[in-house]
C-alpha positions in Angstrom: 69.1 83.9 53.8 70.0 86.8 56.0 73.4 88.4 56.0 73.5 88.6 59.8 76.5 87.1 61.5 75.9 85.3 64.8 78.8 85.2 67.3 79.1 82.0 69.2 80.8 82.1 72.6 82.7 79.3 74.3 81.8 78.0 77.8 84.7 79.9 79.2 83.7 83.1 77.5 80.1 82.7 78.8 81.4 82.0 82.3 83.6 85.1 82.2 80.8 87.3 81.0 78.5 85.9 83.7 81.2 86.6 86.4 81.7 90.1 85.1 78.0 90.8 85.3 77.6 89.3 88.7 80.7 91.2 90.0 79.4 94.5 88.7 76.0 93.9 90.4 77.7 93.0 93.7 80.0 96.1 93.6 77.0 98.3 92.9 74.7 96.8 95.5 77.2 95.9 98.2 74.9 93.0 99.0 76.4 89.9 100.5 74.0 87.8 98.5 75.2 89.4 95.3 78.8 89.0 96.4 78.2 85.3 97.0 76.6 85.0 93.6 79.7 86.6 92.1 81.9 84.2 93.9 80.0 81.2 92.6 80.3 82.7 89.1 84.1 83.1 89.5 84.2 79.5 90.6 82.3 78.3 87.5 84.8 80.3 85.4 87.8 78.8 87.1 86.3 75.3 86.8 86.6 75.6 83.0 90.3 75.2 83.4 90.4 72.2 85.7 90.8 69.1 83.6 90.0 66.4 86.1 86.3 65.9 86.5 86.5 64.6 90.1 88.7 67.5 91.2 86.4 70.0 89.4 83.3 68.5 91.1 85.0 68.5 94.6 86.4 72.0 94.4 83.8 73.8 92.3 80.6 71.7 92.5 80.4 70.4 96.0 81.7 67.2 97.5 81.4 64.0 95.6 79.0 61.5 97.1 80.7 58.6 98.7 79.4 55.0 98.4 
């Protein structure tokens, strides 16, 4: 058995890391596409703190389908 320790990250930590990476890329490139990707990453991070599934889907994941 190896003595290596593996760090697990929470969904919020992963979303934060992904946002930070996307923001850095957008700031470096000044590309609108990269900026939009950073905005979507920010939205995914924020959605981790919205408890209501329907609200999260409406605000961060597009409109809910209506029957």
